[in-house]
N, C-alpha and C positions, 0 to 999 in steps of 0.2 A: 269435727276438723280442727277446732281451736286446741283440743287436747293432744292431737297429734303433733301440731306444730311445737307445743310446749315440750313434748317428750324429745322430738328431734333436736330443739334448741338445747335442751338438757344432756342429750347424748354428745352433742358436738362440743359443749364446753367441758364435760367430763373427759373426753378423748383429748382434747386440746390442753388441758391442764396436766393431764397424765403423762404426756409426751414431752414435756420440758426437760426433764432429767434423761430422758431416751437420747434426745438429740444433742445433748451437752456432752460430748465426747473429748477426752484430752488425749493428744497424740502420744504415742509411747516413746517415740524417738526425740522428742523436745521437752524442754522445761521452761516454765516462765522464770523470770528474774527472781520472784518471790520465793519459787520452788527451790531454785538452785542455791540460794544464799539461806535457806533455812537449816542446812546441815553443814557440818563441819567439812565433809566430803566435797560439798559444792564449793566452798571457797577454794579449796585446795585444787579442784577441776578448773576453775576460773583461772586461778593463778598459772597453773600449768598451761593452759591455753595462752595465755600472755607471754610466757616463756617460749612456747613453740612459734608464736607468731614472731618473737624478736630473732629466732634461728633462722626465719625463712630468708630465701635469697634476695629478698628485697631489701632486708635490713642486715643483721651482723651474720647471716649465712653466707653473704657474698658481698654485696655492694658497699656496706659501711665497715667491712673488715679488710678486705683485699683488694677488690676490683676497682670499684668506682673511685674510692678515695686514693687509691694507690696511683691510678692513673691521672688523676685530677691534679695530685700533687708531684708529679713527674718522677716517681720513684722509679719507674721503667719507661722505656720506649716501646709501645706495642709494634707488632710487625705490620707492614703496610697492607697485608691481605685482609685483615680483620678491618673492616670499615667501621663498626660500631666503636671499637676501641680508639681506632685513629681519629675519628670525629670527636670522641671524649677528650683526648689527650690535646687536641686544637681548640678545646673549648667552643665546639660548633654545636651549642645547646638548641638550635634550631633543627638539627637532625632528627628525623622521627624516631629511630631506635634510641637516642640519647634521651629525648623528650619523654618517652615511654618508660625508661628506666627511671628516671628523675620523679616522674609522677607516680610510678609505683613505689618509690621508696618514702615519698612525701606522704601518700595516701596511706600506707602500710604503717608507717610511725605514727601518725595521728589517729587512725583507727586503734592501734595499741594504746596511745595515750587515752583515748576514750574508754577502752576496756579497764584500764587502771583507775580511771574516775569512777567507773561502776563498781569496781570492787571496793574502792575507799569510802564511796556513799554507802554502800551496804554494810561494811565492816562496822561503821559507826552505829548503825541502826539493829545491829543483831546482837544486842546484849545477851550472854549466856549460851551463845553457839559455840564460841571459840573460848579456850582458856586464857587467862590474862596475858601470858607469855607468847601464845600463838598469836593473839590478837596484836601485840605489839611488834612481832618479827613480821607478820604478813603485812601490817600497815606500813612498816619501815620499809619493806622490799618494794611495796607498790609505789611509795613516794619517791624512792631512789630510781626506780625504772621511769617514772613520769619525767623526773629531772633530768636523766641521763639522755632519754630521747628528745627532750626539749632542748638541750644543749646540743646535741648532734645536728638537730635540725637548724639551730641558730648557727652552728659552725658551718654547715654547707650552704645554706640558702640565705643567711642573714647578711646585712652590711659589714664591710670592714671597719671596725671600731676606731681602729687608729686614724683611718681617713675621714670618717664621719661619725664622730662621736654622739652627736645629736640625732642622728637618722633613726627613723622608726624601723623595728626589726619584725620578726615574725611575731605571730600571736602567741 
């Protein structure tokens, strides 16, 4: 009886140890951060994603290039039929559509800043993946994009410096 118990415990242990690599499956449509930044193409994929996000309607594809900023700055008067633009032009920031648009712009901008930070963090740790000139160009681009987005968020959501020079601003 003891011999059968020992055999069964041995079989269970062998099967349990043998299945660990079988159960460790990597998804084919996703990569970890370490895998992405292990190749030159991974860096360009990440940077391309950042530029695509900047071209989205929440940022420079609409809000920060012609619609939201133009209406707020009174470059044109919207037709009274469009309630969202009318509310925006009268600075009715409590209007539900205006709130959603401003939240979307804020969230997308800081999400893009976060992605810039991820690229910058990994670009310094990836010695030998990029050539020196590529390294400098990509690092410079990500620093510039991050600063540009911070500036636009300060411009839109920060205090008026002339009126309150000591006031706290956005993070």
